[in-house]
N, C-alpha and C positions, 0 to 999 in steps of 0.2 A: 634220242637214242637212250635207249637203258640196254643194260647186262646185267644180265643173271651174277649172281655172287655165286664165289667158291663152294663145295663143301666137303663132304669126308671122302667121295669119290674123284670128284672134279678139281682142276685150278686152272688159273690163267695164265694163258700163253701169245703173244705178239705174234700176229700172223707175218710180220713184215718181218723183224731179225729173229725170233724165236725166245725170246725173254722169257724168263720163268719166275723171275724172284723180285723185279723193280716195277713199282707201278705209282701210279699219282691217281687218287681217286677221289673225286668230288659226288658227294651224295647230299642229302636231304634225309633229316628226322625228323620225326615227331616223337617227343618223350614225356614223361613224367619223371621229375628227381624231386628225391624227399632231402630238403638241404638243411643240415646240422650248423645253425650258429653257436660260436661259443661267445662268452659273454665279453669279448674285446669287438666281437663283431665278424672274427673273420667264418667264412663259409665253408663246409667242407660237403660234396655230394654225397653221400652216403648208401641211396639205390636209386637203379635209372632202369624205368622200363620203357621199351622200345613199343611205340603204337606202330609205329610206320617207318620204315624205310625205304628209300629209292638210290639206287645206284645212276648219277645222269650220265658219269663219263668217266675213263678210263685213259691214264695217259704212260705211255711205256716210259721209265727215267734212261731205256738203254737210244733209242734212236727218234723217241720225241715222239710217236707216232698216234693219234688221237680215235682213240673208239677202232682198233683195228684190233680187237682182244677177240679170244674166242673161251669157250670153256673145254678143254680135254683131258680126259681121263688121267687121275695120281697113279702111279707106280706104284702096284705093287696093292689098286684099289680092292680088285678083283679077290685075292687069295685071302686079302683081307675078310672080306663079304664072304666069301665060303666056309670061314672056319669061326663067324659070329654063331654066338648060342642060336639054333632055331632057323638056323640056314639053309 
């Protein structure tokens, strides 16, 4: 089961306990990273380009429910959209 990621207008909510803030997310990502190595051989990621990303599962930290998360509207999302330029 995959679930959509939250957006500027939506957020996750556990359908069992109502949690809105704490989740463990298992995701797969395919990325290209630019690594910079210093002369001592230590590396640092300086750029990351995400080619694809899939959220595989979401577990609620409060009740431990797995894949019981839904997308709900963020409070004030409607007002923010109305105030945006060009809306």
